[in-house]
C-alpha positions as CSV (number, residue, x, y, z in Angstrom):
1,X,68.1,12.5,112.9
2,X,64.7,10.9,112.0
3,X,64.2,8.4,109.2
4,X,60.8,7.8,107.7
5,X,59.3,6.1,104.6
6,X,57.0,8.2,102.4
7,X,53.6,6.4,102.0
8,X,51.7,8.9,99.7
9,X,51.7,12.2,98.1
10,X,49.7,14.9,99.8
11,X,47.3,17.4,97.9
12,X,49.9,20.1,98.3
13,X,52.7,17.9,96.7
14,X,54.5,17.0,100.1
15,X,55.4,13.4,100.7
16,X,53.6,12.1,103.8
17,X,54.9,9.4,106.2
18,X,53.2,7.7,109.2
19,X,52.4,10.2,111.9
20,X,51.6,12.2,109.7
21,X,55.0,13.6,108.8
22,X,55.2,15.9,105.8
23,X,58.3,16.1,103.7
24,X,58.6,18.5,100.9
25,X,60.0,17.2,97.7
26,X,59.8,13.6,98.7
27,X,57.8,10.9,96.7
28,X,56.0,7.7,97.7
29,X,58.3,4.8,98.5
30,X,61.3,6.9,99.4
31,X,63.2,6.6,102.6
32,X,64.1,10.0,103.8
33,X,66.1,11.3,106.8
34,X,66.1,14.8,108.4
35,X,65.4,16.9,111.4
36,X,61.8,16.5,112.9
37,X,60.1,19.9,113.5
38,X,56.5,19.2,114.7
39,X,54.8,17.4,111.8
40,X,57.5,18.4,109.3
41,X,60.8,16.8,108.4
42,X,63.4,19.6,107.6
43,X,66.7,19.5,105.8
44,X,65.5,16.2,104.3
45,X,68.0,13.9,102.6
46,X,66.7,11.2,100.2
47,X,68.4,7.9,101.4
48,X,66.5,5.7,99.0
49,X,65.0,7.3,95.9
50,X,61.9,6.1,94.2
51,X,61.9,4.8,90.7
52,X,59.4,7.6,89.9
53,X,61.9,10.3,90.7
54,X,63.2,12.1,87.6
55,X,65.6,14.9,86.9
56,X,63.6,18.1,86.8
57,X,63.4,19.5,83.3
58,X,63.8,23.0,84.5
59,X,67.2,24.3,85.8
60,X,65.3,26.5,88.3
61,X,63.2,23.6,89.8
62,X,65.1,23.5,93.2
63,X,64.7,27.0,94.0
64,X,61.7,28.3,92.2
65,X,58.4,28.1,93.9
66,X,56.3,28.0,90.7
67,X,56.2,24.2,90.2
68,X,55.7,21.4,92.8
69,X,56.1,18.1,91.0
70,X,58.9,18.4,88.4
71,X,60.9,15.8,90.3
72,X,58.2,13.2,89.7
73,X,57.7,11.3,86.3
74,X,54.8,12.5,84.1
75,X,53.2,8.9,84.3
76,X,53.1,9.1,88.1
77,X,51.7,12.7,88.1
78,X,49.1,11.7,85.7
79,X,48.0,8.8,87.9
80,X,48.2,10.8,91.0
81,X,46.0,13.6,89.6
82,X,43.4,11.1,88.4
83,X,43.5,9.5,91.9
84,X,42.9,12.9,93.5
85,X,39.7,13.3,91.6
86,X,38.7,9.6,92.2
87,X,39.2,10.1,95.9
88,X,37.3,13.4,96.0
89,X,34.3,11.6,94.4
90,X,34.7,8.6,96.5
91,X,34.4,10.8,99.7
92,X,30.8,11.8,98.3
93,X,30.0,8.1,97.6
94,X,30.4,8.6,93.9
95,X,32.3,6.2,91.7
96,X,33.0,6.5,87.9
97,X,35.7,5.4,85.5
98,X,38.2,8.1,84.7
99,X,40.7,8.4,81.9
100,X,44.1,9.8,82.6
101,X,44.4,13.7,82.4
102,X,44.9,15.6,79.2
103,X,48.0,17.5,80.1
104,X,49.2,20.8,78.6
105,X,52.6,20.7,77.0
106,X,55.7,22.4,78.4
107,X,56.2,26.0,77.8
108,X,52.5,26.6,77.1
109,X,51.2,28.8,79.9
110,X,50.1,32.0,78.3
111,X,49.9,34.2,81.4
112,X,52.4,34.6,84.3
113,X,52.5,36.9,87.4
114,X,56.1,38.0,87.7
115,X,57.4,39.6,90.9
116,X,60.0,42.5,90.6
117,X,62.0,44.5,93.0
118,X,64.4,47.3,92.5
119,X,68.1,46.6,93.0
120,X,71.2,48.9,93.3
121,X,71.9,48.2,89.6
122,X,68.3,48.2,88.3
123,X,65.7,45.5,89.0
124,X,65.2,41.7,89.5
125,X,62.3,40.1,88.0
126,X,61.1,36.4,88.3
127,X,59.3,34.2,90.7
128,X,59.5,33.8,94.4
129,X,61.6,31.0,95.8
130,X,59.9,28.2,97.7
131,X,58.4,29.5,101.0
132,X,60.3,32.8,100.7
133,X,59.8,36.5,99.6
134,X,63.1,36.3,97.8
135,X,62.8,36.7,94.0
136,X,64.9,34.6,91.6
137,X,65.2,35.1,87.9
138,X,63.9,32.4,85.6
139,X,65.3,32.9,82.2
140,X,65.0,29.1,81.4
141,X,61.5,28.6,82.7
142,X,60.0,25.5,81.2
143,X,56.4,26.3,82.2
144,X,55.6,29.5,80.5
145,X,55.5,30.4,76.8
146,X,58.8,31.5,75.5
147,X,57.2,34.9,74.7
148,X,56.7,35.5,78.3
149,X,60.3,34.3,79.3
150,X,61.5,36.8,76.8
151,X,59.5,39.6,78.5
152,X,61.6,39.5,81.7
153,X,63.8,42.3,80.7
154,X,60.7,44.4,80.1
155,X,59.4,43.4,83.6
156,X,62.7,44.6,85.0
157,X,62.4,47.8,83.2
158,X,59.0,48.3,84.7
159,X,60.4,47.8,88.1
160,X,63.1,50.2,87.6
161,X,60.4,52.7,86.4
162,X,57.6,52.2,88.8
163,X,58.6,50.3,91.9
164,X,59.5,51.9,95.2
165,X,62.8,51.3,96.9
166,X,61.3,48.8,99.3
167,X,58.2,47.7,97.5
168,X,57.5,44.9,95.2
169,X,55.6,45.1,91.9
170,X,53.3,42.3,90.6
171,X,53.4,42.2,86.9
172,X,50.8,40.0,85.2
173,X,51.8,39.4,81.5
174,X,49.4,37.8,79.2
175,X,50.2,36.5,75.6
176,X,47.4,37.5,73.4
177,X,46.9,37.3,69.6
178,X,47.8,40.9,69.3
179,X,50.8,41.2,71.6
180,X,51.6,41.2,75.3
181,X,49.0,42.6,77.8
182,X,50.7,43.9,80.9
183,X,48.9,44.6,84.2
184,X,50.9,46.1,87.1
185,X,49.9,46.4,90.7
186,X,51.8,47.8,93.7
187,X,53.5,50.6,91.6
188,X,54.2,54.3,92.3
189,X,51.5,56.8,91.8
190,X,50.9,57.7,88.2
191,X,52.2,61.1,87.0
192,X,53.1,62.6,83.7
193,X,56.7,61.6,83.7
194,X,55.8,57.9,84.6
195,X,53.2,57.8,81.9
196,X,55.6,59.1,79.4
197,X,58.2,56.5,80.3
198,X,55.6,53.7,80.1
199,X,54.8,54.9,76.7
200,X,58.4,54.8,75.6
201,X,58.7,51.3,77.2
202,X,55.5,49.9,75.4
203,X,57.0,51.1,72.1
204,X,60.4,49.5,72.7
205,X,58.9,46.2,73.6
206,X,55.9,46.4,71.1
207,X,53.4,45.9,74.1
208,X,49.6,45.9,73.3
209,X,48.5,47.5,76.6
210,X,49.7,48.5,80.0
211,X,47.4,48.7,83.0
212,X,48.6,50.4,86.1
213,X,47.0,49.6,89.5
214,X,43.6,48.9,87.7
215,X,43.7,51.8,85.4
216,X,44.6,51.6,81.7
217,X,47.8,53.6,81.3
218,X,47.9,53.1,77.6
219,X,46.8,51.0,74.8
220,X,48.6,50.7,71.5
221,X,46.4,47.8,70.3
222,X,43.5,46.0,71.8
223,X,44.7,42.7,73.5
224,X,42.5,40.3,71.6
225,X,42.0,36.5,72.0
226,X,40.1,34.3,69.5
227,X,37.2,32.4,71.1
228,X,35.3,30.4,68.5
229,X,34.6,32.7,65.7
230,X,34.6,35.8,68.0
231,X,37.5,38.1,68.8
232,X,37.5,38.9,72.5
233,X,39.2,42.1,73.9
234,X,40.4,41.0,77.3
235,X,39.5,43.3,80.3
236,X,42.5,44.2,82.5
237,X,43.3,41.2,84.8
238,X,40.3,39.3,83.6
239,X,40.1,35.4,84.3
240,X,41.7,33.4,81.5
241,X,42.3,29.8,81.0
242,X,46.0,29.1,81.7
243,X,46.8,27.4,78.3
244,X,45.3,27.5,74.9
245,X,45.4,23.7,74.7
246,X,43.7,23.3,78.2
247,X,41.1,25.8,77.1
248,X,40.4,23.9,73.8
249,X,39.8,20.6,75.8
250,X,37.4,22.3,78.1
251,X,35.5,23.9,75.3
252,X,35.3,20.7,73.4
253,X,34.0,18.9,76.6
254,X,31.4,21.5,77.3
255,X,30.1,21.5,73.7
256,X,30.1,17.6,73.6
257,X,28.0,17.6,76.9
258,X,25.5,20.1,75.4
259,X,25.1,18.8,71.9
260,X,21.5,18.3,72.3
261,X,20.8,21.7,74.1
262,X,19.5,24.6,71.9
263,X,18.9,27.1,74.8
264,X,21.9,27.4,77.1
265,X,22.5,29.3,80.3
266,X,26.1,29.8,81.1
267,X,26.7,30.3,84.8
268,X,29.9,32.1,86.1
269,X,30.4,32.9,82.3
270,X,33.5,35.1,82.6
271,X,34.3,36.8,79.3
272,X,32.6,34.0,77.3
273,X,35.1,31.1,77.2
274,X,32.2,28.7,76.8
275,X,29.3,31.1,75.8
276,X,31.0,32.4,72.5
277,X,31.9,28.8,71.1
278,X,28.5,27.5,72.3
279,X,26.6,30.3,70.3
280,X,27.8,28.6,67.0
281,X,24.9,26.1,67.5
282,X,22.8,27.4,70.5
283,X,21.3,30.6,71.9
284,X,23.1,31.4,75.1
285,X,22.3,33.5,78.2
286,X,25.5,34.4,80.0
287,X,25.6,35.3,83.7
288,X,28.8,36.7,85.4
289,X,29.3,38.8,88.5
290,X,32.0,41.1,87.0
291,X,30.4,43.8,84.8
292,X,33.5,44.4,82.8
293,X,33.7,40.7,81.7
294,X,30.0,40.8,80.6
295,X,30.6,43.9,78.6
296,X,33.7,42.3,77.0
297,X,31.6,39.3,76.1
298,X,28.8,41.3,74.6
299,X,31.3,43.4,72.5
300,X,32.9,40.1,71.2
301,X,29.5,38.7,70.2
302,X,28.2,41.8,68.5
303,X,31.4,42.1,66.2
304,X,31.3,38.3,65.4
305,X,29.6,36.7,62.5
306,X,27.7,33.4,62.4
307,X,26.8,33.3,66.1
308,X,23.3,32.8,67.5
309,X,21.9,35.3,70.0
310,X,23.8,35.8,73.3
311,X,22.0,37.6,76.1
312,X,23.7,38.6,79.4
313,X,23.4,39.9,82.7
314,X,26.0,40.9,85.6
315,X,24.7,39.1,88.8
316,X,26.3,37.7,91.8
317,X,25.5,34.1,91.6
318,X,26.7,33.5,95.3
319,X,24.2,35.9,96.8
320,X,21.6,35.8,94.1
321,X,21.6,32.6,92.2
322,X,19.2,31.9,89.3
323,X,16.0,30.3,90.6
324,X,14.3,27.2,89.1
325,X,11.6,29.3,87.4
326,X,14.4,31.4,85.7
327,X,16.1,28.1,84.6
328,X,12.9,26.7,83.2
329,X,13.5,28.1,79.7
330,X,16.7,26.4,79.1
331,X,17.6,22.9,78.2
332,X,21.3,23.1,79.1
333,X,23.5,24.7,81.6
334,X,27.2,25.4,82.0
335,X,28.4,25.8,85.7
336,X,32.0,26.8,85.9
337,X,32.5,28.3,89.3
338,X,35.7,29.4,91.3
339,X,37.5,27.0,93.6
340,X,34.8,27.6,96.3
341,X,32.3,25.9,94.1
342,X,28.7,26.9,93.6
343,X,26.7,25.4,96.5
344,X,23.9,28.1,96.5
345,X,23.5,28.1,92.7
346,X,23.7,24.2,92.4
347,X,21.0,23.9,95.0
348,X,18.6,25.9,92.8
349,X,19.7,23.9,89.7
350,X,19.0,20.8,91.6
351,X,15.3,21.9,92.0
352,X,15.0,22.6,88.2
353,X,14.1,20.5,85.4
354,X,16.8,21.4,83.3
355,X,17.9,18.2,81.4
356,X,21.6,18.7,80.7
357,X,24.5,20.1,82.9
358,X,28.1,20.7,81.7
359,X,30.0,21.0,85.0
360,X,33.5,22.5,84.9
361,X,35.7,22.9,88.0
362,X,39.1,23.6,89.2
363,X,38.6,22.1,92.6
364,X,37.8,18.3,92.9
365,X,36.6,18.6,96.4
366,X,33.8,21.3,95.7
367,X,33.1,19.5,92.3
368,X,32.4,16.4,94.1
369,X,30.3,18.0,96.8
370,X,28.2,19.9,94.2
371,X,27.9,16.8,92.0
372,X,26.6,14.7,95.0
373,X,23.9,17.5,95.5
374,X,22.8,17.1,91.8
375,X,22.9,13.2,92.0
376,X,20.6,13.3,95.1
377,X,18.2,15.5,93.1
378,X,18.0,12.9,90.3
379,X,20.9,13.6,88.0
380,X,23.2,11.1,86.5
381,X,27.0,11.6,86.2
382,X,27.6,10.2,82.7
383,X,31.3,11.0,82.4
384,X,34.1,13.1,83.8
385,X,37.2,14.4,82.1
386,X,40.4,15.3,84.0
387,X,42.4,18.1,82.6
388,X,45.9,19.1,83.6
389,X,46.3,22.6,82.5
390,X,48.8,23.5,85.3
391,X,51.6,21.1,84.4
392,X,54.0,20.1,87.3
393,X,51.6,21.7,89.9
394,X,49.1,20.0,92.3
395,X,46.2,21.7,90.6
396,X,43.7,19.7,88.5
397,X,40.6,20.6,86.5
398,X,37.5,18.7,85.5
399,X,34.7,18.7,82.9
400,X,31.7,16.6,83.3
401,X,28.3,15.8,81.8
402,X,25.2,15.4,84.1
403,X,21.8,14.3,82.8
404,X,18.6,14.4,84.6
405,X,17.2,10.9,84.9
406,X,13.7,9.9,84.0
């Protein structure tokens, strides 16, 4: 038996003692004993709990792998996420005052990827257990919107219809303004009988659309989301901000950053999360690698009223970033890359004279790296907002304003 004292929380949510020794589910200040297995303490028992430890609000917290930090107080998690950002910036030599994160409320996630397997009596749908392929049902989930929790019987029905005996379906369920949008991967090959069964299921559960392994199997209504004054029909499986509340905070931050900009280029634009609201006050050129998202953005803009012009192009910004001469006609840029960041595109922005940058990120480390590149090129980091869309997880998002110095 090994006994350790937890010194800090790691970026994956494990407690870390000297060594380092990693202890899942432990918190700073706790004394923990267990069996040492390399760098990990197994079968850990909390001998002295921390005063930041709380009873998890969800009854599935001990078994479900969907949340990592329900056992820690909200105040501690907020401070910890702010410190994650502060440390990432400090590693690049950047210091700036940070407010506490703006956190999405419980039961606000509007999208969930459920797993489902067939059983002898039907099917079982839910999330995987921690570190396991075993699926557990989550009827009382405190993370996702109640409409998604209520959809679990529908997900199980999909498993009964379309999963193989040994295979597992992944069912992505999105809550839209016009109903649930369902995207299934890993299912049986589509045939007439399955198509008819899916049509019956869609009517029974009043689904907007079902996509089967990338192909739209049926659409009863377009799955629509409101973005600014525009109605966006979401492409199957397209990127979407996790919560409406988090999306609103990020949009407001981007609009605040670019208040003075009248000609904006939106890089990694997706379906127009920022381009459509920005077009209320500015002309926008949206650049995105996925053609389906660009087409959805264009359709939403053309059918909206009161928006300035949005132009667009489908372009791989990792391999073919916009060059300084292409950026010269804009006075504001939005950069919202995937977790890997946007090193190639940021290098080109750094050589441009574009005055304002709204920098959005879901990875503090790559955000800090790319921000440091821009600072070295003469930009000032004026403010950073920390956004906690993924409540009870280790993920954190950021929005920042950078302004080119004189």
